[in-house]
C-alpha positions in Angstrom: 41.0 -13.5 -14.9 42.9 -12.3 -11.6 40.3 -11.6 -9.3 41.3 -9.6 -6.0 41.3 -12.3 -3.0 39.9 -15.1 -5.6 36.7 -13.2 -5.4 34.7 -12.0 -8.3 33.6 -7.5 -8.4 36.5 -6.3 -6.6 36.8 -8.8 -3.4 32.8 -8.7 -3.3 31.9 -11.9 -1.6 29.6 -14.2 -3.7 27.0 -14.2 -0.7 27.1 -10.7 -0.4 26.4 -10.0 -3.9 23.9 -12.4 -4.3 21.8 -10.7 -1.4 22.8 -7.4 -2.8 21.6 -8.7 -6.5 17.8 -9.6 -4.6 17.3 -6.7 -2.7 17.7 -4.6 -6.0 15.4 -7.1 -8.1 12.8 -6.6 -4.7 13.2 -3.4 -4.9 12.6 -2.8 -8.6 9.8 -5.5 -8.6 7.7 -3.2 -6.1 8.1 0.1 -8.4 6.7 -2.0 -11.1 3.9 -3.2 -8.6 3.3 0.5 -7.9 3.3 2.0 -11.3 0.7 -1.0 -12.2 -1.4 -1.6 -9.4 -4.5 1.4 -10.6 -4.8 4.7 -7.9 -7.8 3.8 -5.3 -10.9 6.0 -5.4 -11.3 8.6 -2.4 -14.9 9.0 -1.6 -16.2 11.7 0.6 -18.4 10.5 3.5 -21.8 11.0 1.4 -20.6 9.2 -1.8 -19.3 6.3 1.1 -22.1 6.2 2.6 -24.0 5.1 -0.7 -21.7 2.5 -1.6 -22.2 1.3 1.7 -25.9 2.0 2.5 -24.9 2.9 5.6 -25.8 6.9 6.9 -22.8 9.1 6.8 -22.8 9.3 10.5 -21.9 5.5 10.7 -19.2 6.3 8.1 -17.7 9.0 10.5 -18.4 6.4 13.4 -16.2 3.6 11.4 -13.5 5.9 10.9 -13.3 7.2 14.4 -12.9 3.1 15.7 -10.2 2.9 12.9 -12.6 0.2 10.5 -11.7 2.3 7.3 -9.0 5.0 7.5 -10.3 9.1 6.9 -7.3 10.8 4.3 -8.9 13.9 4.4 -7.1 17.3 6.3 -9.0 18.5 9.2 -12.4 17.7 10.1 -13.1 16.5 6.3 -13.5 12.8 5.2 -12.2 11.2 2.6 -11.7 7.2 2.6 -10.3 4.8 0.4 -13.3 3.4 -2.1 -11.0 0.1 -1.8 -10.8 0.6 2.2 -14.1 0.9 2.7 -15.3 -1.9 0.4 -13.1 -4.7 2.1 -14.8 -3.3 5.7 -17.7 -3.3 4.2 -17.6 -7.1 2.8 -16.1 -8.3 5.9 -18.7 -7.3 8.5 -21.5 -8.2 6.2 
C-alpha cells in the first residue's frame, strides 16, 4: 500500500489524526451523556420555597444573590430543582 508523504489517510499526520479521533469520541460521549441525563424539574418560587422549607421571599433573595439561578423570564422566578437542592444541602 502506498501512502502520500509516507502517511496514511492522504498525508494526515498520525498525531493529528489521533487528536481528531479523540475530539470526535469526546463529542459523541457528551451527546450520549446529555441524552441519558434526565432533565431537571423547574420549580416556581412557591414550590421551591415549600421544598426548601423557607419563605418565597427567601427564594427571591437567593436568586438576587446568585445562590440559585432564575430560569424564568421577566419577573417570573423559576429555579431548577437540582440547583435548589444542591444549594440547600450545602448551606445546612
